[in-house]
C-alpha positions in Angstrom: 0.0 0.0 0.0 2.8 2.4 0.9 4.4 1.5 -2.4 1.3 2.7 -4.3 1.1 5.8 -2.2 4.7 6.7 -3.1 4.0 6.0 -6.8 0.9 8.2 -6.7 2.8 10.9 -4.8 5.5 10.8 -7.4 3.0 11.1 -10.3 1.2 13.9 -8.6 4.6 15.7 -8.0 5.5 15.3 -11.7 2.0 16.5 -12.8 2.0 19.6 -10.7 5.6 20.4 -11.8 4.6 20.2 -15.4 1.5 22.4 -14.7 3.8 24.9 -12.9 6.3 24.9 -15.8 3.5 25.3 -18.3 1.9 28.1 -16.3 5.3 29.8 -16.1 5.6 29.6 -19.9 2.3 31.4 -20.5 1.2 35.0 -20.1 -1.9 37.1 -20.6 -2.8 39.9 -23.0 -5.0 42.7 -21.8 -6.1 46.0 -23.4 -8.8 48.5 -24.4 -10.3 49.3 -27.8 -11.5 52.8 -28.5 -13.1 54.7 -31.4 -10.4 56.9 -33.0 -13.0 59.4 -34.2 -14.9 59.8 -30.9 -12.6 58.3 -28.3 -15.5 56.2 -27.0 -15.0 52.6 -25.9 -16.1 50.0 -28.4 -17.9 46.8 -27.3 -18.2 43.5 -29.1 -14.8 43.8 -31.0 -13.1 40.5 -31.7 -9.4 40.6 -30.7 -7.6 37.5 -32.1 -4.2 35.9 -32.5 -4.7 34.1 -35.8 -1.5 32.1 -35.4 -2.9 30.4 -32.3 -6.5 30.5 -33.1 -7.5 32.1 -29.8 -8.9 35.5 -28.9 -11.4 37.5 -26.9 -14.3 39.9 -27.3 -14.4 43.4 -25.7 -17.0 44.1 -23.0 -19.2 47.1 -22.6 -16.2 49.2 -21.5 -14.1 48.1 -24.5 -11.8 45.9 -22.4 -10.6 42.5 -23.4 -8.2 39.9 -21.9 -6.7 36.9 -23.7 -5.5 34.4 -21.1 -2.9 31.6 -21.2 -1.0 32.8 -24.2 2.3 30.8 -24.8 5.4 33.0 -24.5 6.5 34.4 -27.8 5.9 37.1 -30.4 2.6 37.4 -32.2 0.4 39.7 -34.3 -2.8 40.6 -32.7 -5.6 42.0 -34.8 -9.2 43.3 -34.4 -12.4 42.6 -36.3 -15.5 44.7 -36.0 -18.3 45.7 -38.4 -18.0 49.4 -39.1 -14.3 49.8 -38.2 -11.1 49.2 -40.0 -9.0 46.2 -39.0 -6.0 47.1 -36.8 -2.9 45.0 -36.2 -0.2 45.2 -33.6 2.9 43.1 -32.9 3.4 42.0 -29.3 5.8 40.0 -27.2 4.2 37.8 -24.5 6.4 37.2 -21.4 6.0 34.1 -19.1 3.9 34.8 -16.0 3.1 38.4 -17.0 0.2 40.4 -18.4 1.1 42.5 -21.4 -1.0 45.5 -22.2 -1.9 46.6 -25.8 -4.5 49.1 -26.8 -6.2 49.7 -30.1 -7.6 52.9 -31.6 -9.9 52.0 -34.5 -10.9 54.2 -37.4 -14.5 54.1 -38.4 -15.0 52.5 -41.8 -17.7 50.7 -43.8 -16.9 47.0 -43.5 -18.3 43.7 -44.2 -16.6 40.4 -43.4 -14.3 41.2 -46.4 -13.1 44.3 -44.6 -13.9 46.8 -47.3 -14.9 50.5 -47.3 -17.9 52.2 -49.0 -16.7 55.2 -51.1 -19.7 55.4 -53.5 -21.1 58.2 -51.2 -18.3 60.5 -52.4 -17.1 61.0 -48.8 -15.9 57.9 -47.0 -18.6 57.1 -44.4 -19.0 54.6 -41.6 -21.6 51.9 -42.4 -23.4 53.1 -39.2 -24.0 56.5 -40.8 -25.5 55.4 -44.2 -29.3 55.5 -44.6 -29.4 53.3 -47.7 -28.9 49.7 -48.6 -25.2 49.0 -49.1 -23.4 45.9 -50.3 -19.7 45.2 -50.9 -18.3 42.4 -53.0 -14.8 41.5 -51.9 -11.8 40.0 -53.6 -12.8 36.4 -52.6 -16.2 36.7 -54.3 -14.7 38.3 -57.5 -12.1 35.5 -57.5 -14.9 32.9 -57.7 -16.2 34.4 -60.9 -12.8 34.3 -62.7 -13.3 38.0 -63.5 -15.6 37.0 -66.4 -18.4 39.6 -66.1 -20.3 41.9 -63.7 -23.4 39.7 -63.7 -21.7 36.8 -61.9 -20.0 39.1 -59.4 -23.4 40.6 -58.4 -25.0 37.3 -57.8 -25.2 37.4 -54.0 -26.9 40.9 -54.0 -30.7 40.7 -53.6 -33.0 42.5 -56.0 -30.6 42.2 -59.0 -31.9 40.8 -62.3 -29.3 40.1 -65.0 -29.4 38.9 -68.6 -26.1 37.2 -69.4 -26.8 35.9 -72.9 -23.2 35.4 -74.1 -21.1 34.8 -70.9 -18.9 37.6 -72.2 -18.0 40.9 -70.5 -21.2 42.5 -71.8 -24.4 42.1 -69.7 -27.7 43.7 -68.9 -28.3 44.5 -65.2 -31.5 45.8 -63.5 -32.3 46.8 -59.9 -35.8 46.2 -58.6 -37.4 45.8 -62.0 -36.4 49.1 -63.5 -35.0 49.5 -67.0 -35.7 46.1 -68.5 -38.0 47.5 -71.2 -34.7 48.2 -73.1 -31.9 45.9 -74.0 -29.1 47.8 -72.3 -28.4 48.6 -68.7 -30.3 51.8 -67.7 -31.3 53.4 -64.4 -28.1 52.3 -62.7 -25.1 54.6 -62.5 -21.8 52.7 -63.0 -18.5 54.1 -61.7 -14.9 52.9 -61.9 -12.9 54.2 -59.0 -15.6 56.8 -58.3 -15.7 58.2 -61.9 -18.8 57.5 -64.0 -18.5 55.4 -67.1 -22.2 55.5 -67.8 -22.8 57.7 -70.8 -24.7 60.9 -70.4 -27.6 59.3 -72.4 -27.8 56.6 -69.8 -26.1 53.6 -71.5 -23.4 51.6 -69.7 -21.0 49.4 -71.7 -19.7 46.8 -69.2 -17.1 45.7 -71.7 -15.1 48.7 -70.5 -14.7 47.3 -67.0 -11.6 45.2 -66.5 -13.0 42.6 -64.0 -9.6 40.8 -63.9 -8.1 43.8 -62.1 -11.2 44.6 -60.0 -10.4 44.5 -56.2 -13.9 45.1 -54.9 -17.4 46.3 -56.0 -19.6 48.6 -54.0 -23.4 48.7 -54.5 -25.7 51.3 -53.0 -29.4 51.0 -53.7 -31.9 53.8 -54.1 -31.8 57.0 -56.2 -28.3 58.7 -56.3 -29.3 61.7 -58.3 -28.9 64.0 -55.3 -25.2 63.4 -55.5 -24.5 62.2 -59.1 -27.2 63.7 -61.2 -29.1 61.8 -63.9 -29.1 58.1 -64.7 -28.9 56.7 -61.1 -32.6 56.0 -60.6 -32.2 52.7 -58.6 -28.6 52.9 -57.4 -24.9 53.0 -58.1 -22.3 50.3 -58.8 -18.7 51.4 -58.0 -16.0 49.1 -59.3 -12.7 49.7 -57.4 -9.6 48.5 -59.2 -6.4 47.3 -57.7 -4.1 50.1 -56.5 -0.3 50.1 -57.1 1.9 49.3 -54.0 5.4 50.3 -53.1 8.1 48.1 -54.3 7.7 45.9 -57.4 4.8 43.5 -57.8 3.0 41.6 -60.4 -0.1 39.5 -61.1 -0.4 37.1 -64.1 -3.3 34.9 -64.9 -4.4 32.4 -67.6 -7.8 30.8 -68.1 -9.0 28.1 -70.4 -12.6 26.8 -70.6 -15.5 25.3 -72.6 -16.5 26.5 -76.0 -13.1 27.8 -77.0 -12.9 30.2 -74.0 -9.5 31.5 -72.9 -8.1 34.5 -71.2 -4.6 35.7 -70.4 -3.5 38.9 -68.7 -1.7 40.6 -65.8 -0.2 43.7 -64.4 3.0 45.1 -63.1 2.9 47.7 -60.3 5.2 49.3 -57.9 6.5 52.6 -56.6 8.8 54.5 -54.2 8.9 57.8 -52.4 5.2 58.7 -53.0 5.2 57.8 -56.7 3.3 54.6 -57.8 2.5 53.0 -61.1 0.5 50.1 -62.5 0.5 48.8 -66.1 -2.0 46.1 -67.1 -3.2 44.1 -70.2 -5.4 41.2 -70.9 -7.0 39.3 -73.7 -10.3 37.3 -73.6 -11.8 35.1 -76.4 -14.7 32.7 -76.6 -16.3 30.8 -79.5 -19.6 30.9 -77.6 -22.2 28.2 -77.1 -24.4 29.2 -79.9 -23.8 29.8 -83.6 -22.7 33.3 -84.5 -22.0 34.3 -80.8 -18.2 34.5 -80.7 -16.6 37.3 -78.6 -13.2 38.7 -78.0 -11.7 41.7 -76.2 -8.4 43.3 -75.4 -7.8 45.6 -72.4 -4.9 47.9 -71.9 -4.4 50.4 -69.1 -2.2 52.3 -66.7 -2.4 54.1 -63.3 0.0 56.7 -62.1 -0.1 58.4 -58.7 2.0 60.9 -56.8 1.7 62.0 -53.2 3.1 65.5 -52.9 2.5 65.4 -49.1 1.4 68.9 -48.1 0.6 69.8 -51.7 -1.9 67.0 -52.1 -2.3 63.8 -54.1 -2.5 63.4 -57.9 -3.7 60.4 -59.8 -3.9 59.7 -63.5 -5.8 56.7 -65.0 -6.1 55.6 -68.6 -8.0 52.5 -70.0 -8.5 51.4 -73.5 -10.4 48.3 -74.8 -11.3 46.7 -78.1 -14.0 44.1 -78.5 -15.8 42.2 -81.2 -19.1 40.6 -80.5 -21.3 38.5 -82.8 -25.0 38.5 -81.8 -27.0 35.3 -82.3 -30.3 37.0 -81.5 -33.3 35.2 -80.0 -35.1 32.1 -81.2 -38.7 30.8 -80.9 -40.0 28.3 -78.4 -39.7 25.2 -80.6 -36.1 26.0 -81.7 -35.2 26.7 -78.0 -36.2 23.1 -77.2 -34.9 21.3 -80.2 -31.9 23.3 -81.4 -30.8 25.9 -78.8 -27.4 26.5 -80.4 -29.1 27.9 -83.5 -28.8 31.6 -84.3 -31.5 34.0 -85.5 -28.9 36.4 -87.0 -26.4 36.1 -89.8 -24.6 39.5 -89.7 -25.5 41.2 -86.4 -22.7 42.2 -84.1 -20.4 45.1 -83.1 -16.8 46.1 -83.3 -16.5 48.4 -80.3 -13.7 50.7 -79.0 -13.9 52.2 -75.6 -11.5 54.6 -73.8 -11.5 56.6 -70.7 -8.9 58.8 -68.9 -9.2 60.9 -65.8 -7.0 63.1 -63.6 -7.9 63.2 -59.9 -6.5 65.7 -57.4 -7.2 65.6 -53.7 -5.9 68.1 -51.1 -6.7 67.5 -47.4 -6.1 70.1 -44.7 -5.4 69.5 -41.0 -9.0 70.6 -40.1 -10.3 67.6 -42.0 -11.5 69.7 -44.9 -10.7 68.5 -48.4 -10.9 69.6 -52.0 -11.3 67.1 -54.8 -11.0 68.0 -58.5 -11.7 65.5 -61.3 -11.1 66.1 -65.0 -12.1 63.2 -67.3 -12.8 62.1 -70.9 -14.3 58.9 -72.2 -15.6 57.6 -75.5 -17.2 54.8 -77.5 -16.8 54.0 -81.1 -19.1 51.3 -82.6 -19.5 49.8 -86.0 -22.3 47.3 -86.5 -25.9 46.7 -85.4 -28.0 44.3 -83.4 -30.2 43.6 -86.5 -29.3 42.0 -89.8 -31.1 44.7 -91.8 -29.0 47.6 -90.7 -25.4 48.7 -90.1 -24.1 51.8 -88.5 -21.3 53.9 -87.1 -21.6 55.5 -83.7 -19.0 57.8 -82.2 -19.7 59.1 -78.6 -17.1 61.4 -76.9 -17.4 63.1 -73.6 -15.3 65.7 -71.8 -16.2 66.8 -68.3 -15.1 67.7 -64.8 -16.2 68.0 -61.2 -15.0 69.9 -58.2 -16.2 69.4 -54.6 -15.2 70.8 -51.3 -15.9 69.0 -48.0 -15.6 70.6 -44.6 -16.6 69.7 -41.1 -17.5 71.7 -38.0 -19.0 71.0 -34.6 -22.7 71.8 -33.8 -23.5 71.4 -30.1 -20.4 69.3 -29.7 -21.3 67.0 -32.6 -19.7 66.6 -36.0 -21.4 68.2 -39.0 -20.0 67.6 -42.5 -21.0 69.6 -45.6 -20.1 68.8 -49.2 -20.6 71.3 -52.0 -19.9 70.4 -55.6 -20.4 71.3 -59.2 -20.1 69.3 -62.4 -20.0 70.0 -66.2 -20.3 67.4 -69.0 -20.3 67.8 -72.7 -21.1 64.6 -74.7 -21.1 64.6 -78.5 -22.7 61.7 -80.4 -22.3 61.2 -84.1 -24.2 58.5 -86.0 -24.5 57.0 -89.5 -27.0 54.3 -90.2 -27.2 52.3 -93.4 -29.6 49.7 -94.9 -28.1 46.2 -95.2 -29.2 43.2 -97.3 -30.4 40.6 -94.8 -29.5 37.7 -97.2 -26.0 38.8 -98.3 -24.9 41.2 -95.5 -24.0 43.8 -98.1 -24.2 47.3 -96.7 -26.5 49.5 -98.8 -27.5 53.2 -98.8 -27.2 55.7 -96.1 -30.5 55.8 -94.1 -29.7 58.4 -91.4 -26.9 60.7 -90.2 -26.6 63.4 -87.6 -24.8 64.8 -84.5 -26.3 65.6 -81.1 -24.5 67.6 -78.4 -25.5 67.1 -74.8 -24.5 69.6 -72.2 -25.0 69.1 -68.5 -24.4 71.5 -65.6 -25.1 70.2 -62.1 -24.7 71.7 -58.6 -25.3 70.0 -55.3 -25.0 70.3 -51.5 -25.1 67.6 -48.9 -25.1 67.8 -45.1 -24.2 64.9 -42.9 -25.0 65.4 -39.3 -24.0 63.3 -36.4 -26.4 63.4 -33.4 -25.1 61.8 -30.2 -23.1 59.2 -32.2 -26.3 57.2 -32.5 -28.4 59.1 -35.0 -27.0 60.2 -38.3 -28.9 62.4 -40.8 -28.1 63.1 -44.4 -29.8 65.8 -46.4 -29.0 66.5 -50.0 -30.2 68.5 -53.0 -29.0 68.8 -56.5 -30.0 70.8 -59.6 -29.2 69.7 -63.1 -29.7 71.6 -66.3 -29.5 69.7 -69.6 -29.5 71.0 -73.2 -29.7 69.1 -76.5 -28.6 70.3 -79.9 -29.5 68.0 -82.7 -28.1 68.5 -86.2 -29.8 66.4 -88.9 -27.1 65.8 -91.6 -29.2 63.5 -93.8 -32.6 65.1 -94.5 -33.1 68.3 -96.3 -35.8 71.0 -96.5 -39.0 70.4 -94.6 -37.9 66.9 -93.7 -34.8 68.1 -91.8 -35.4 67.4 -88.1 -32.6 69.6 -86.6 -33.7 71.0 -83.3 -32.6 72.2 -79.8 -34.3 71.8 -76.5 -33.6 71.6 -72.8 -34.8 69.9 -69.6 -33.9 70.4 -65.9 -34.6 68.7 -62.6 -34.2 69.0 -58.9 -33.1 65.9 -57.0 -33.7 65.9 -53.2 -32.8 63.1 -50.7 -33.1 62.6 -47.0 -31.7 59.6 -45.1 -31.2 58.5 -41.6 -29.3 55.8 -39.7 -30.1 55.2 -36.0 -27.8 52.9 -33.9 -29.6 52.0 -30.7 -26.9 49.4 -30.1 -23.3 49.0 -31.4 -24.3 46.1 -33.6 -27.7 47.3 -34.9 -28.6 50.1 -37.4 -32.1 51.2 -38.3 -31.9 53.0 -41.6 -34.3 54.7 -44.1 -34.4 57.2 -46.9 -36.6 59.2 -49.2 -35.1 60.2 -52.5 -35.9 61.3 -56.0 -33.9 60.5 -59.2 -34.4 61.1 -62.9 -33.4 59.9 -66.3 -33.2 62.5 -69.2 -34.7 61.5 -72.5 -32.5 59.8 -75.1 -31.7 61.8 -78.2 -33.0 59.1 -80.5 -36.3 59.2 -78.7 -36.5 63.0 -79.1 -35.1 63.5 -82.6 -34.5 60.3 -84.6 -37.1 57.6 -83.6 -36.8 53.9 -84.2 -37.9 51.5 -86.9 -41.6 51.6 -85.8 -41.6 54.7 -83.6 -41.6 58.5 -84.4 -39.5 60.9 -82.3 -41.0 63.4 -79.8 -38.9 66.6 -79.0 -41.3 67.5 -76.1 -40.4 64.5 -73.9 -39.8 65.1 -70.2 -37.4 63.3 -67.9 -38.4 60.1 -66.2 -38.7 60.4 -62.5 -38.5 57.8 -59.7 -39.3 58.5 -56.0 -38.0 55.9 -53.5 -39.2 55.2 -50.0 -37.2 52.7 -47.9 -36.7 51.5 -44.4 -34.6 48.6 -43.1 -32.3 47.0 -40.5 -28.7 45.9 -40.7 -26.4 44.6 -38.1 -24.1 41.9 -36.8 -24.7 39.0 -34.5 -22.0 37.5 -32.3 -19.4 39.0 -34.6 -20.0 36.3 -37.1 -23.3 37.1 -39.0 -23.9 40.3 -41.0 -27.4 40.8 -42.1 -29.5 43.4 -43.9 -33.3 43.6 -44.5 -35.3 46.3 -46.1 -38.7 47.2 -47.5 -38.9 49.6 -50.4 -41.6 51.3 -52.4 -40.8 53.1 -55.7 -43.1 55.3 -57.8 -41.7 55.5 -61.4 -43.5 58.2 -63.3 -43.4 59.8 -66.8 -41.7 56.7 -68.2 -41.0 57.0 -71.9 -42.7 54.4 -73.9 -44.0 53.9 -77.4 -47.7 54.4 -78.0 -49.6 53.6 -81.2 -50.6 56.4 -83.6 -54.3 56.8 -84.0 -54.2 56.7 -87.8 -51.6 53.9 -88.2 -51.6 50.9 -85.7 -48.2 49.7 -87.0 -46.5 53.0 -86.3 -45.8 54.4 -82.8 -44.6 57.5 -81.1 -42.4 58.0 -78.0 -44.3 59.7 -75.1 -44.3 60.1 -71.3 -47.0 57.7 -70.6 -46.1 54.7 -68.4 -46.3 55.0 -64.6 -45.3 52.0 -62.4 -45.1 51.1 -58.8 -42.4 48.8 -57.5 -42.4 47.4 -54.0 -40.8 44.6 -52.3 -38.5 43.1 -49.6 -34.8 42.4 -49.9 -32.8 40.2 -47.4 -29.1 39.5 -47.2 -27.2 37.4 -44.7 -23.4 36.7 -44.7 -21.9 34.5 -42.0 -18.4 33.6 -41.0 -19.5 30.3 -39.4 -16.0 29.4 -38.3 -12.6 30.7 -39.2 -12.4 28.7 -42.5 -16.1 28.5 -43.4 -18.3 31.3 -44.7 -21.7 31.3 -46.2 -24.3 33.7 -47.7 -28.0 33.8 -48.6 -30.0 36.5 -50.2 -33.7 36.8 -51.1 -35.8 39.4 -52.9 -39.6 39.7 -53.4 -40.7 42.2 -56.1 -44.1 43.3 -57.2 -43.9 45.8 -60.1 -47.1 46.9 -61.8 -48.5 49.6 -64.1 -50.5 52.3 -62.3 -51.0 54.4 -65.4 -50.7 53.9 -69.2 -52.2 55.1 -72.5 -53.2 51.5 -72.9 -55.8 51.1 -70.2 -55.5 47.3 -70.4 -52.0 47.6 -68.9 -53.1 49.2 -65.7 -52.6 46.7 -62.9 -50.5 44.4 -65.1 -47.1 43.1 -63.9 -44.0 44.4 -65.7 -42.3 41.9 -68.0 -39.1 40.3 -66.8 -39.7 41.2 -63.2 -39.5 37.9 -61.1 -41.6 37.9 -58.0 -39.0 35.8 -56.2 -35.3 35.4 -56.5 -32.7 33.9 -54.1 -29.1 32.9 -54.0 -27.1 31.0 -51.5 -23.5 29.8 -51.3 -20.7 28.6 -49.1 -16.9 28.5 -49.1 -14.5 26.5 -47.1 -10.7 27.2 -47.0 -8.4 24.5 -45.6 -5.3 25.5 -43.8 -3.0 23.9 -46.4 -4.2 26.2 -49.2 -7.2 24.3 -50.7 -10.6 26.0 -51.0 -13.9 24.8 -52.2 -17.1 26.8 -53.0 -20.6 26.3 -54.3 -23.3 28.8 -55.3 -26.9 28.3 -56.1 -29.1 30.8 -57.9 -32.9 30.7 -58.3 -34.9 33.0 -60.5 -38.6 32.6 -60.1 -41.3 32.7 -62.8 -41.9 36.0 -64.5 -44.1 37.5 -67.2 -42.6 37.7 -70.7 -44.7 40.7 -71.8 -46.4 43.6 -70.2 -49.8 42.4 -71.3 -49.2 39.3 -69.1 -50.1 36.8 -71.9 -47.0 34.6 -71.5 -45.1 33.3 -68.5 -41.5 32.0 -68.2 -41.1 29.4 -65.5 -37.7 30.8 -64.4 -34.6 28.7 -63.7 -31.9 27.7 -61.2 -28.2 27.3 -61.6 -25.6 25.5 -59.4 -21.9 26.4 -59.7 -18.9 24.8 -57.9 -15.3 25.6 -57.8 -12.1 24.2 -56.3 -9.2 26.5 -55.6 -5.6 25.8 -54.4 -2.9 28.2 -53.4 0.8 27.3 -52.9 3.2 30.1 -52.1 2.7 32.7 -54.9 0.8 30.3 -57.3 -3.0 29.9 -57.5 -5.0 27.3 -59.5 -8.7 26.7 -59.7 -11.2 24.5 -61.5 -14.8 25.6 -61.8 -18.0 23.9 -63.1 -20.8 26.2 -64.0 -24.4 25.1 -64.4 -23.4 21.8 -62.7 -26.9 20.3 -63.1 -26.9 21.1 -66.8 -30.2 23.0 -66.7 -31.7 24.2 -70.0 -32.6 27.8 -69.4 -33.2 31.1 -71.1 -30.8 33.9 -70.1 -33.4 36.2 -71.7 -37.1 35.5 -72.4 -39.6 37.9 -73.7 -42.8 38.1 -75.9 -43.8 40.8 -78.3 -47.0 41.6 -80.2 -45.6 43.4 -83.2 -47.7 42.2 -86.1 -48.7 39.1 -84.1 -47.5 37.5 -80.9 -44.1 35.8 -80.7 -42.1 34.3 -77.9 -38.4 34.9 -77.9 -35.6 33.1 -76.0 -31.8 33.5 -75.7 -30.5 30.2 -74.4 -28.0 30.2 -71.5 -24.9 28.1 -71.5 -25.2 24.4 -70.5 -22.7 22.8 -68.1 -19.3 24.4 -68.8 -15.8 24.3 -67.2 -12.9 26.7 -66.6 -9.4 26.1 -65.4 -7.3 29.0 -64.2 -3.7 29.4 -63.0 -2.3 32.6 -61.6 1.1 33.8 -60.3 1.7 36.8 -58.1 4.9 38.3 -56.7 
């Protein structure tokens, strides 16, 4: 018995000695996290040591303590919605408590740690009274940089028509703009500078998605800040910025249907000067006949920080693309022969360029002056129809200056932004008849030049009340003039004319933060689209022009919630109601049922709910789900039969969900599922499309500076229509543009 007691005593002595040694080899980390802007303590901030996989959360006083940390040197970092990530290196000593404090800068963040700048002044997410979404680098990586439609997949309330899987696409927010075949009603920016043309058209081919770093989306009218064309929101694509030193990114892709892409960039800098040079080439034979696409992108970025004198940045982008258009097919062909084309000659050769010079000067009192000078252009040859061919030359030169300054009111920060903008866009067009059987270009059918001048002035006040309630009030005035010169018709048939329109665009928004992880937001805003020059002066194949057209107006009412749960789940939910009035549509002429005229006739009401949830379930596993319900109907129309009818191509229900898991050894896997519910193919609600669903999967691997991936798109090989509509021009017809069946891509990339 004594023998066993001695053995147990020895074991106990050894065990307690080991515990003592282990305790002596460990220490604690303690500290406080404060708001750099307000010096207030921040609760619910994650403070982690990634290397060890341990951490703590700050309490109501902003205090945290990480216990039993092995002695050594570590990097400690913070994570909190609404604040920028901060990192500090620390040395932990055995048996001691080491103190480290963090001062966090307010910043709009998601789990991808990104910042909203589409508001023109960087703002904390807690102060924004609109729906906001940010697509980070990981999400863009999963799309292979193919097009904007795939990148926007996880945002609710977005309807896209991706008929070619090329860089071109049609995007709509909340059912607005789909009565045309180009993106309208959404203002698109690259690095904060508009690429949407003054007439409202956006060519997504001009966006270099391979060099996109993140995408910001803000819903609701943005005319109070940006002027026309932002009826339902803004998309701001932020490209990669050059870094100090010498760096490079190179990528190659090969995929189904003769698809391949190669490209890269070199960037670097020193002593405040930075540069980036980029180039890429994309080509695809397409799934359908007569649907091949190719493009080339070239660009450069130069920036210089002059310290006290300010920062100067120059950007230039140039792209060439060639797109064959297969057109739409009838319902029988869609089932039996979906690769068939309905066009022989339709397509475009397109050249796009843009350049801008950006100057920013910031003073010690937090006031700042920003001056932008920019030019952009589009040159097209071709047509979407076999029976016509044309040349279109659109050039714009413009500039904007804004001054932001802050001052205290009753001890709280008040920020005012005052700005002005001028754009001049000149559009020259030639259109010819073309023989549909041979493709031979025939006689000149129309020719002319229109000059569009815009002058806009705005003021916005952002007021912080008790660090809980933030109010934003803005007002903008825009005056627009048109000067059309008919260079084809003579005498009484000449349609040369000048006219002008103007509009005020107000907006009010609020964001209330009853708790650090909850924001109640809402806004009331008004936006407008100016008439298109062809609607006013030229007309279409079946429609006569109308120089008396007024702008289209949209008034948006919205309220919602967003927040964070347990520092792992970011959510956003909102209800919106939009009244879209004075919509420009074609109406039949009384004396000729086959000829129409453009007029301000259609009024519609759009209302619905949008929900988005992003979760960082564990360190390596993330997931998202988004859902939107939309009811968009006519409230007024020259055709009384349309009143109460649902807008075509406006699904009642859409949702997407996805997940991604990243293993510690460099392997990552992801899957996305997209569901588009049934929708009416025509405004008369005669035909219904059943909708579709797509499942995509991807495997990614990273080893040192090399990345490789293999993606399978439309994994279940669903037969679906990327575009489906019906028309009643000389008899009803149903039209479908088939989407791609199951397809594959393999990508390899190298960075240094």
